[in-house]
C-alpha positions as CSV (number, residue, x, y, z in Angstrom):
1,M,32.3,-15.3,4.5
2,N,32.9,-12.1,6.4
3,G,33.2,-11.8,10.2
4,K,29.8,-10.2,10.7
5,M,28.0,-13.0,8.9
6,T,29.8,-15.6,11.0
7,D,28.9,-13.7,14.2
8,L,25.2,-13.5,13.2
9,M,25.1,-17.2,12.3
10,N,26.3,-18.0,15.8
11,I,23.5,-15.9,17.3
12,V,20.6,-17.0,15.1
13,K,21.4,-20.6,14.3
14,E,18.1,-21.4,12.7
15,A,17.8,-18.3,10.5
16,E,18.8,-18.6,6.8
17,I,21.7,-16.3,5.7
18,I,22.1,-15.6,2.0
19,D,25.0,-13.9,0.2
20,D,24.1,-14.9,-3.3
21,P,25.4,-12.1,-5.6
22,A,22.2,-12.1,-7.7
23,V,20.1,-11.6,-4.6
24,I,22.4,-8.9,-3.2
25,E,22.4,-7.1,-6.6
26,S,18.6,-6.9,-6.6
27,F,18.8,-4.5,-3.7
28,A,21.8,-2.5,-5.0
29,H,21.4,1.3,-5.4
30,G,24.7,2.3,-7.0
31,Y,27.2,4.4,-5.1
32,R,27.5,7.2,-2.6
33,G,30.7,8.8,-3.7
34,D,33.1,5.8,-4.0
35,V,31.1,3.7,-1.5
36,P,28.9,1.0,-3.0
37,M,25.3,1.0,-1.7
38,R,24.9,-2.8,-1.7
39,P,23.9,-4.9,1.3
40,M,26.5,-7.3,2.7
41,F,24.0,-10.2,2.9
42,M,20.4,-11.2,3.7
43,V,19.1,-12.9,6.8
44,K,15.7,-14.6,6.9
45,P,14.4,-15.0,10.5
46,K,11.7,-17.6,11.3
47,N,10.2,-16.1,14.5
48,T,10.1,-13.0,16.7
49,D,12.9,-14.2,19.0
50,E,15.3,-14.3,16.0
51,V,14.2,-10.9,14.8
52,Q,14.9,-9.5,18.3
53,K,18.4,-11.1,18.4
54,I,19.2,-9.7,15.0
55,V,18.2,-6.2,16.0
56,R,20.3,-6.4,19.2
57,W,23.2,-7.7,17.2
58,A,22.9,-4.7,14.9
59,N,23.0,-2.3,17.8
60,E,26.1,-4.0,19.2
61,T,27.9,-4.0,15.8
62,C,26.4,-0.7,14.4
63,T,25.1,-2.6,11.4
64,P,22.2,-1.0,9.4
65,L,19.2,-3.2,8.9
66,V,16.7,-3.0,6.0
67,P,13.4,-4.9,6.7
68,V,11.7,-6.5,3.7
69,S,8.4,-8.5,3.7
70,S,7.1,-8.3,0.1
71,G,8.6,-10.0,-2.9
72,A,10.2,-8.3,-5.8
73,P,9.9,-6.0,-7.6
74,H,10.3,-3.2,-5.0
75,L,9.0,-0.1,-6.9
76,R,9.4,2.8,-4.5
77,G,12.8,2.6,-3.0
78,G,11.8,2.0,0.6
79,T,13.8,-1.2,0.8
80,V,16.9,0.0,-1.1
81,P,19.9,0.4,1.3
82,T,21.1,4.0,1.6
83,A,23.9,3.2,4.1
84,P,27.0,1.1,3.4
85,G,27.3,-2.3,5.0
86,S,23.6,-2.9,5.4
87,V,21.9,-6.3,6.0
88,I,18.5,-7.1,4.5
89,V,16.1,-8.7,7.0
90,D,13.8,-10.7,4.9
91,L,10.6,-11.5,6.8
92,S,8.8,-13.4,4.1
93,G,9.5,-16.7,5.9
94,M,7.4,-15.6,8.9
95,D,4.2,-16.4,7.0
96,R,1.8,-17.9,9.6
97,I,-1.9,-17.0,9.7
98,V,-2.0,-17.4,13.4
99,K,-5.8,-17.2,13.9
100,V,-9.0,-16.3,12.0
101,D,-11.9,-15.5,14.3
102,R,-15.3,-15.2,12.6
103,R,-17.1,-13.9,15.7
104,N,-14.8,-10.9,16.2
105,R,-14.1,-10.6,12.4
106,L,-10.4,-10.6,13.2
107,A,-7.3,-12.2,11.7
108,L,-3.8,-12.5,13.3
109,I,-1.0,-12.6,10.8
110,E,2.8,-12.4,10.5
111,P,4.6,-10.1,8.0
112,G,5.2,-12.8,5.4
113,V,1.5,-13.4,4.8
114,T,0.5,-12.1,1.4
115,Y,-2.9,-11.2,-0.1
116,T,-2.7,-14.4,-2.1
117,T,-2.6,-16.6,0.9
118,L,-4.8,-14.6,3.3
119,G,-7.8,-14.2,0.9
120,P,-8.7,-17.8,0.5
121,E,-8.2,-18.5,4.2
122,L,-10.5,-15.7,5.1
123,K,-13.1,-16.8,2.6
124,R,-13.1,-20.2,4.1
125,H,-14.3,-18.6,7.3
126,G,-16.8,-16.3,5.5
127,L,-14.7,-13.2,5.8
128,R,-12.7,-10.9,3.5
129,I,-10.3,-8.0,4.0
130,A,-10.4,-4.6,2.4
131,M,-7.6,-4.7,-0.2
132,P,-5.7,-2.1,-2.2
133,L,-6.4,-2.1,-5.9
134,L,-4.9,-5.2,-7.5
135,P,-1.9,-5.7,-5.2
136,R,1.0,-7.9,-6.5
137,K,0.6,-11.6,-5.6
138,N,3.7,-11.5,-3.4
139,K,2.7,-8.3,-1.6
140,S,2.8,-8.5,2.2
141,V,-0.5,-7.6,3.8
142,L,1.2,-6.2,6.8
143,T,3.5,-4.0,4.8
144,S,0.7,-2.7,2.7
145,L,-1.3,-1.7,5.8
146,L,1.7,-0.2,7.6
147,E,2.5,1.9,4.5
148,R,-1.2,3.0,4.4
149,E,-1.8,1.9,0.9
150,P,-5.4,3.0,0.1
151,V,-8.1,0.3,0.0
152,V,-10.9,0.3,-2.6
153,S,-13.6,0.3,0.1
154,P,-13.7,3.7,1.8
155,R,-16.9,3.0,3.7
156,Y,-15.1,0.5,5.9
157,Q,-12.2,2.8,6.6
158,W,-12.8,4.4,10.0
159,N,-9.3,5.9,10.1
160,M,-6.2,6.0,7.9
161,M,-4.8,2.9,9.7
162,E,-7.9,0.8,9.1
163,P,-8.1,-2.3,9.0
164,L,-4.8,-2.5,11.0
165,R,-5.2,-3.1,14.7
166,A,-2.8,-4.4,17.4
167,L,0.9,-4.9,16.7
168,E,3.9,-6.7,18.1
169,I,7.0,-4.5,17.4
170,I,10.7,-4.9,17.9
171,W,11.9,-1.4,18.2
172,G,15.3,-0.3,16.8
173,N,16.8,-0.6,20.3
174,G,15.9,-4.3,20.5
175,D,12.9,-3.9,22.9
176,K,9.7,-5.9,22.3
177,F,6.5,-3.9,22.5
178,Y,2.8,-4.6,22.1
179,S,0.6,-1.7,20.8
180,G,-3.1,-1.4,21.5
181,G,-4.5,-4.7,22.5
182,G,-1.5,-6.6,21.2
183,V,-0.6,-7.9,24.7
184,F,-3.6,-10.2,24.2
185,R,-2.0,-12.3,21.5
186,G,-4.9,-14.6,21.5
187,E,-2.9,-17.7,20.6
188,K,-4.8,-19.8,23.2
189,E,-8.5,-20.7,22.7
190,E,-9.2,-19.9,26.3
191,D,-8.1,-16.3,25.7
192,W,-10.7,-15.9,23.0
193,K,-13.4,-17.4,25.2
194,R,-12.5,-14.9,28.0
195,G,-12.6,-12.0,25.6
196,L,-8.9,-11.3,25.6
197,V,-8.7,-10.4,21.9
198,P,-6.3,-8.0,20.3
199,V,-9.1,-6.1,18.6
200,W,-8.2,-2.5,19.2
201,G,-5.3,-0.6,17.7
202,P,-4.7,2.7,19.7
203,G,-2.7,2.6,22.9
204,P,-1.7,1.5,25.4
205,G,-2.5,4.6,27.4
206,Q,-3.0,7.9,25.5
207,L,-0.5,7.3,22.7
208,D,-1.2,5.5,19.5
209,F,2.1,3.7,19.3
210,Y,1.2,1.8,16.2
211,K,1.3,5.2,14.3
212,F,5.1,5.4,15.0
213,V,5.8,2.5,12.6
214,S,3.2,3.6,10.1
215,A,4.7,4.9,6.8
216,A,8.1,4.8,8.5
217,Q,9.7,2.6,5.8
218,G,11.2,0.3,8.5
219,S,13.1,3.2,10.1
220,M,11.6,2.8,13.6
221,G,11.5,-1.0,14.1
222,I,10.2,-4.3,12.8
223,V,6.6,-5.4,13.1
224,T,6.5,-9.2,13.6
225,W,2.8,-9.8,14.2
226,A,-0.5,-7.9,13.7
227,S,-4.2,-8.3,14.1
228,V,-6.4,-7.0,11.2
229,K,-10.1,-6.3,11.1
230,C,-12.1,-8.2,8.4
231,E,-15.6,-7.9,6.9
232,V,-18.2,-10.5,6.2
233,Y,-17.9,-12.1,2.8
234,P,-20.9,-11.0,0.8
235,E,-23.3,-13.6,-0.7
236,C,-24.4,-11.2,-3.5
237,R,-22.3,-8.6,-5.2
238,K,-22.5,-6.4,-8.3
239,L,-20.2,-3.9,-9.9
240,F,-21.3,-0.9,-12.0
241,F,-19.7,2.0,-14.0
242,V,-20.6,5.6,-14.2
243,P,-18.9,7.1,-17.3
244,A,-18.2,10.8,-17.7
245,D,-16.6,13.0,-20.3
246,R,-15.0,15.3,-17.7
247,L,-13.8,14.6,-14.2
248,E,-15.8,17.5,-12.7
249,E,-19.0,15.8,-13.8
250,A,-18.4,12.9,-11.6
251,I,-17.1,14.5,-8.4
252,E,-20.4,15.7,-6.8
253,F,-22.0,12.3,-7.6
254,V,-19.2,10.5,-5.8
255,Y,-19.5,12.9,-2.8
256,L,-23.2,12.1,-2.5
257,L,-22.5,8.4,-2.5
258,L,-19.9,8.9,0.2
259,R,-22.3,10.9,2.3
260,Y,-24.9,8.1,2.2
261,R,-22.2,5.4,2.6
262,F,-23.2,3.9,-0.7
263,G,-20.8,1.7,-2.6
264,D,-18.7,-1.0,-1.0
265,E,-16.0,-0.3,-3.6
266,L,-15.8,3.2,-4.9
267,F,-13.1,4.9,-6.9
268,L,-12.5,6.9,-10.2
269,M,-10.1,6.2,-13.1
270,N,-9.3,7.8,-16.4
271,K,-9.4,5.8,-19.6
272,S,-5.7,5.0,-19.5
273,C,-5.9,3.6,-16.0
274,L,-9.0,1.5,-16.9
275,A,-7.1,0.1,-19.9
276,Y,-4.1,-0.8,-17.7
277,V,-6.4,-2.8,-15.4
278,H,-8.5,-4.4,-18.2
279,A,-5.9,-5.2,-20.9
280,R,-4.0,-8.5,-20.5
281,N,-0.9,-7.2,-22.3
282,A,0.6,-4.2,-24.1
283,D,-0.8,-5.4,-27.5
284,E,-4.4,-5.1,-26.2
285,L,-4.0,-1.7,-24.5
286,E,-4.6,0.7,-27.4
287,S,-7.6,-1.2,-28.8
288,V,-9.1,-1.4,-25.3
289,K,-8.5,2.3,-24.6
290,D,-10.4,3.3,-27.7
291,T,-13.6,1.7,-26.3
292,L,-13.4,3.4,-22.9
293,P,-14.8,6.8,-21.7
294,S,-12.5,9.6,-20.6
295,W,-13.5,9.0,-16.9
296,A,-15.4,6.3,-15.1
297,V,-16.6,6.0,-11.5
298,V,-16.4,2.3,-10.3
299,V,-19.1,1.4,-7.8
300,G,-19.4,-2.0,-6.1
301,I,-22.5,-3.1,-4.2
302,T,-22.7,-5.9,-1.8
303,G,-25.5,-7.2,0.4
304,G,-23.8,-8.8,3.4
305,H,-25.2,-12.2,4.5
306,I,-28.7,-11.3,5.5
307,L,-31.3,-10.6,2.8
308,S,-28.3,-10.1,0.5
309,K,-30.0,-10.1,-2.9
310,D,-32.8,-7.7,-1.7
311,R,-30.3,-5.3,-0.3
312,V,-28.2,-5.2,-3.5
313,E,-31.3,-4.6,-5.6
314,A,-32.5,-1.8,-3.4
315,R,-29.1,-0.1,-3.3
316,E,-28.8,-0.5,-7.1
317,K,-32.1,1.4,-7.6
318,D,-31.1,4.1,-5.2
319,I,-27.7,4.7,-6.9
320,R,-29.3,4.7,-10.4
321,D,-31.7,7.4,-9.3
322,I,-28.9,9.5,-7.8
323,A,-26.8,9.1,-11.0
324,R,-29.9,10.1,-13.1
325,G,-30.2,13.3,-11.0
326,F,-26.6,14.3,-12.1
327,G,-27.3,13.4,-15.8
328,L,-25.1,10.3,-15.5
329,K,-25.6,6.7,-16.5
330,F,-25.3,3.8,-14.0
331,I,-24.4,0.8,-16.2
332,P,-23.1,-2.8,-15.7
333,Q,-20.8,-2.7,-18.8
334,L,-18.5,-0.4,-20.7
335,R,-18.5,-1.9,-24.1
336,S,-15.7,-4.4,-23.9
337,L,-15.4,-4.0,-20.1
338,S,-17.8,-6.1,-18.1
339,G,-18.7,-5.0,-14.5
340,K,-18.9,-8.7,-13.4
341,E,-15.5,-9.5,-14.8
342,F,-13.9,-6.3,-13.5
343,G,-15.5,-6.9,-10.1
344,E,-14.0,-10.4,-9.9
345,R,-10.6,-9.1,-10.9
346,I,-10.3,-6.3,-8.3
347,M,-11.2,-8.8,-5.5
348,R,-8.0,-10.8,-6.2
349,P,-4.3,-10.0,-6.3
350,C,-3.1,-9.0,-9.8
351,E,-2.2,-11.6,-12.4
352,E,1.2,-11.2,-14.1
353,P,2.3,-9.0,-15.6
354,Y,1.6,-6.4,-13.0
355,W,-1.1,-4.1,-14.2
356,K,0.8,-0.8,-13.8
357,S,3.7,-2.1,-15.9
358,R,1.8,-3.6,-18.8
359,Y,2.2,-0.6,-21.2
360,S,6.0,-0.3,-21.4
361,G,7.5,-2.7,-18.9
362,E,8.4,-0.2,-16.1
363,V,6.4,2.4,-14.2
364,Q,6.9,5.3,-11.9
365,E,4.2,6.7,-9.6
366,V,3.3,10.1,-8.1
367,F,0.8,9.8,-5.3
368,F,-0.4,12.0,-2.4
369,L,-3.4,12.9,-0.3
370,T,-5.8,15.7,-1.1
371,T,-9.6,16.2,-1.3
372,L,-11.6,14.9,-4.2
373,D,-12.8,18.4,-5.3
374,R,-9.2,19.5,-5.8
375,T,-8.2,16.7,-8.1
376,P,-9.1,18.3,-11.4
377,G,-6.4,21.0,-10.7
378,F,-3.8,18.4,-10.0
379,V,-4.7,16.4,-13.2
380,A,-4.4,19.6,-15.3
381,A,-1.0,20.4,-13.7
382,M,0.4,17.0,-14.4
383,N,-0.8,17.1,-18.0
384,E,0.9,20.5,-18.4
385,E,4.2,19.3,-17.0
386,A,4.0,16.2,-19.3
387,D,3.4,18.4,-22.4
388,G,6.3,20.7,-21.4
389,L,8.6,17.7,-21.4
390,E,7.1,16.1,-24.5
391,Y,6.0,13.1,-22.6
392,P,2.7,11.8,-24.0
393,A,0.1,12.8,-21.4
394,E,-2.4,10.3,-22.7
395,R,-0.1,7.5,-21.4
396,I,-0.6,8.7,-17.8
397,G,-3.1,6.7,-15.8
398,V,-5.0,8.6,-13.1
399,Y,-6.5,6.7,-10.1
400,L,-8.5,8.6,-7.5
401,Q,-9.4,6.7,-4.4
402,P,-11.6,8.2,-1.7
403,V,-10.2,7.3,1.8
404,H,-11.4,7.5,5.4
405,Q,-15.1,7.4,4.3
406,G,-14.5,10.2,1.9
407,V,-12.7,12.7,4.2
408,G,-9.7,12.6,1.9
409,C,-8.7,11.3,-1.5
410,H,-5.6,9.3,-2.7
411,C,-4.6,10.9,-6.0
412,E,-2.2,8.7,-8.0
413,F,-0.6,9.2,-11.4
414,I,0.8,6.1,-13.1
415,I,3.6,7.0,-15.5
416,P,4.8,4.1,-17.7
417,F,8.2,4.2,-19.5
418,D,10.5,2.1,-21.5
419,P,13.5,1.1,-19.3
420,D,15.6,0.4,-22.5
421,S,15.1,3.9,-23.8
422,R,17.5,6.4,-22.2
423,M,15.3,9.3,-23.5
424,D,12.1,7.8,-22.1
425,T,13.8,7.1,-18.8
426,R,15.2,10.7,-18.6
427,K,11.9,12.3,-19.4
428,T,10.1,10.2,-16.8
429,E,12.6,11.1,-14.1
430,E,12.4,14.8,-15.0
431,L,8.6,14.5,-15.0
432,I,8.5,13.0,-11.5
433,R,10.8,15.7,-10.2
434,K,9.1,18.7,-11.7
435,S,5.5,17.5,-11.2
436,S,6.2,16.6,-7.6
437,L,7.4,20.1,-6.8
438,R,4.5,21.7,-8.6
439,L,1.9,19.5,-7.1
440,S,3.3,20.1,-3.6
441,D,3.2,23.9,-4.2
442,Q,-0.5,23.4,-5.1
443,G,-1.2,21.7,-1.8
444,A,-0.6,18.0,-2.5
445,F,0.2,16.2,0.8
446,F,2.9,13.6,0.3
447,S,2.0,11.6,3.4
448,R,4.2,8.6,2.3
449,P,7.4,10.4,1.4
450,Y,9.6,8.0,-0.7
451,G,12.8,9.1,-2.4
452,I,12.9,12.7,-3.5
453,W,9.7,13.5,-1.7
454,A,11.3,13.1,1.8
455,D,13.4,16.3,1.6
456,M,10.6,18.1,-0.2
457,V,8.2,17.3,2.7
458,Y,10.4,17.6,5.7
459,D,12.3,20.8,4.6
460,R,8.9,22.5,4.6
461,D,7.9,21.5,8.1
462,A,10.7,22.1,10.6
463,G,8.5,21.2,13.6
464,T,7.5,17.8,12.3
465,K,11.1,17.1,11.3
466,T,12.4,17.9,14.8
467,A,9.7,15.8,16.5
468,T,10.2,12.9,14.2
469,K,14.0,12.8,14.8
470,K,13.3,12.9,18.6
471,I,11.0,9.9,18.3
472,K,13.7,8.1,16.3
473,E,16.3,8.8,19.0
474,I,14.0,7.2,21.6
475,F,13.1,4.0,19.7
476,D,16.3,3.6,17.6
477,P,19.1,5.5,19.4
478,N,21.9,3.9,17.3
479,N,20.1,4.6,14.0
480,V,20.3,1.0,12.8
481,M,16.9,0.8,11.3
482,N,17.0,1.7,7.6
483,P,19.1,4.8,8.0
484,G,18.8,7.5,5.3
485,K,15.1,7.2,4.9
486,L,12.6,10.0,5.6
487,C,14.4,12.8,7.5
488,F,17.1,10.4,9.0
């Protein structure tokens, strides 16, 4: 046991400290020169006070901290140490659902709360939360929202941070801070009766402090508590498909649905992506893919809790008429793929194995923000890069998710590969690098810059890079929070 571990144990006596080699190795990243990029140990705090003590200890000892809330696997590198002597701060033990309030449609959660635990508790209160597409069972809700993962319901997304509201933050300097209405923690029933509810996110004052920790990969501070906005759980719900031979055929149809705020769930997929979601394992994938159209729009309709069935039937008729006007079919089933089954599946966390990894066992992703009308050009560019590297373009899953009520679009390429094949691994790495550069040149906005995207993004925007570093110096002057990420 090293000296730093002993010192930390004396400071946070209740926290669990782990130095199991298998756990440490799961966060390893190889070497920087001759220096191993492996954490020293992991600490699991149980409450906010312990988190604050850990951050203050890190400042006193100049120890890098890497916050982690979700369970393995960690696919994007945001939780991999990039500085020697790091300590993993595992927040999964802080897993209280502090409060669910039906009247204000609000839930108060800690970072260890997953979609698996939150969903049933919200349903018990007649609520639900807008989710990303098939998150892993051990995915932290708070991490997902902080990293701005797109949700499948753009009509409920009033801004890019939705449904995240107020936060409790331990900044990198050890100070505790409440963003928005977070000072009203609402842990006492009398607070709720008096209307002291942490329901708004921006502020305090003129600054939206919660944006400083958004997509920051834990490099500004640690969020220990948050309020999230919920929606009423629908009494009636249907899901439909709109197949298309070409992506361009579906885009104007989707734009019109977005304009009318039709569709509670609304996104597009190519046949490979549909197959990854639908097939239970790799053996089923090819046979399933043969039954699917080149592209499909997925449209979910719900009716709330007042005249629910009547509203669903009326909306179904409206959308069918719109689809007919574009020469498209609005159907409840794609041969082997049932809308009812698909709809039930996307309302829950993903069953194992994880849907993106079902083809080859491992997966890489390229994702960015754009507008829906520009996505055909990005799809063509990705396919050209794949062909140039002799990577099978038909393997690549394409997921297009309108965001912020259709103002933008999350464009995602899912690239499976065989981790046991050196050639497959090399081709995939090269495809990620070359396609990312080309897509960026075409105007792709990598708003969540993991890995190689960080230099690519910040080197093109000197002003943002300078401003971001100044903010880091204010909130984390000793650079203890996940150093090496973003432009730090």
